[in-house]
C-alpha positions in Angstrom: 5.1 1.8 -11.9 8.3 2.3 -9.8 9.1 5.8 -8.6 12.5 7.2 -7.5 13.3 10.8 -6.7 16.7 12.5 -6.9 17.8 15.4 -4.7 21.1 17.2 -5.2 23.3 16.8 -2.1 25.9 19.4 -2.7 27.0 22.1 -5.2 28.8 19.5 -7.4 27.6 16.1 -8.6 26.5 14.4 -5.4 22.9 13.1 -5.2 20.6 11.2 -3.0 17.9 9.1 -4.6 15.0 7.8 -2.6 12.6 5.1 -3.7 9.0 4.6 -2.7 10.1 2.6 0.4 12.3 5.4 1.6 15.6 3.6 0.7 18.3 6.1 0.0 21.1 5.6 -2.5 24.1 8.0 -2.7 25.4 8.8 -6.2 28.4 10.9 -7.3 30.6 11.4 -10.3 34.2 10.4 -10.3 36.7 12.9 -8.9 38.3 13.7 -12.2 34.9 15.0 -13.4 34.2 17.0 -10.2 32.9 14.3 -7.9 33.9 13.9 -4.2 33.4 10.1 -3.7 30.1 10.9 -2.0 28.4 7.8 -3.4 28.6 5.2 -6.1 29.1 6.0 -9.8 26.0 5.3 -11.9 27.7 2.7 -14.0 28.9 0.9 -10.8 25.3 0.8 -9.6 24.4 -1.3 -12.7 27.0 -3.9 -11.6 25.6 -3.6 -8.0 22.1 -4.2 -9.4 23.2 -7.1 -11.5 24.8 -9.0 -8.6 22.0 -8.1 -6.2 19.3 -9.3 -8.7 21.1 -12.5 -9.5 21.9 -13.2 -5.9 18.3 -13.0 -4.9 17.5 -15.5 -7.6 20.4 -17.9 -6.9 19.8 -18.0 -3.1 16.1 -18.5 -3.6 16.6 -21.3 -6.1 19.2 -23.0 -3.8 16.9 -22.7 -0.9 14.1 -24.4 -2.9 16.5 -27.2 -3.8 17.3 -27.6 -0.1 20.9 -26.6 -0.5 22.5 -25.3 2.8 24.5 -22.1 1.9 26.6 -21.0 4.8 28.6 -18.2 3.1 27.9 -16.3 -0.1 29.7 -13.6 -2.0 29.8 -12.3 -5.6 32.5 -10.2 -7.2 31.7 -8.4 -10.4 34.4 -7.1 -12.8 33.3 -5.2 -15.9 34.9 -3.7 -19.0 33.2 -0.8 -20.8 33.5 0.1 -24.4 36.6 2.1 -25.3 36.5 5.6 -27.0 32.7 5.8 -27.1 30.1 8.0 -25.6 28.1 6.6 -24.0 30.5 3.8 -23.0 28.3 0.8 -22.4 29.3 -2.3 -20.4 30.9 -4.7 -23.0 31.9 -7.6 -20.8 31.0 -8.5 -17.2 32.6 -11.3 -15.3 31.1 -12.6 -12.1 32.7 -14.7 -9.5 30.2 -16.6 -7.3 31.8 -17.8 -4.1 29.5 -20.2 -2.3 30.3 -22.3 0.8 28.1 -24.9 2.5 26.4 -28.2 1.7 25.7 -27.3 -1.9 26.0 -29.6 -4.9 27.9 -28.1 -7.8 25.3 -28.9 -10.4 22.6 -27.2 -8.3 24.7 -24.1 -7.9 25.5 -23.9 -11.6 21.9 -24.5 -12.5 20.7 -21.7 -10.1 23.3 -19.2 -11.6 22.4 -20.2 -15.2 18.6 -19.8 -14.5 19.2 -16.4 -12.9 21.4 -15.0 -15.6 19.5 -16.5 -18.6 15.9 -16.4 -17.4 15.0 -14.6 -14.2 17.3 -11.6 -13.5 15.8 -8.5 -15.2 19.0 -6.6 -14.8 21.0 -9.3 -16.6 18.4 -9.2 -19.4 18.6 -5.4 -19.6 22.4 -5.4 -19.8 22.4 -8.2 -22.4 19.9 -6.3 -24.5 22.4 -3.4 -24.5 25.1 -5.7 -25.8 26.9 -6.8 -22.7 28.3 -10.3 -22.5 28.0 -11.8 -19.0 30.2 -14.7 -18.0 30.8 -16.3 -14.6 32.9 -18.7 -12.6 31.8 -20.6 -9.5 34.1 -21.1 -6.5 32.4 -23.8 -4.4 33.8 -24.5 -0.9 37.1 -22.9 -1.9 37.5 -24.9 -5.1 
């Protein structure tokens, strides 16, 4: 079982969370709700978790396929439900930017396997109704 603890960092809505490995994550509310940009917003952390989870999968799969990745970046853009509380992620669009000696079909297969089979964060978001789409930019194309 995973364990994370949260400690209030100021008199407003800033928090530090610490996991069992001692890794600290800073969290805050948006300024219009009293936050001070101390840390990431909780819903942004879900996007961070998604691209982190999928990137571990993608790079691991590409390494197993002996693809030489020299540069790697993922950008996530998400749209939340309108006029709802809670406002869940409705659509998430990922841009995978990969450079190196990488075959396009290998990169697409790695991304598809991650988003459809291996990434628990993607599965969690999809179970909540999010649609996740992506594009691949390979060697600038």
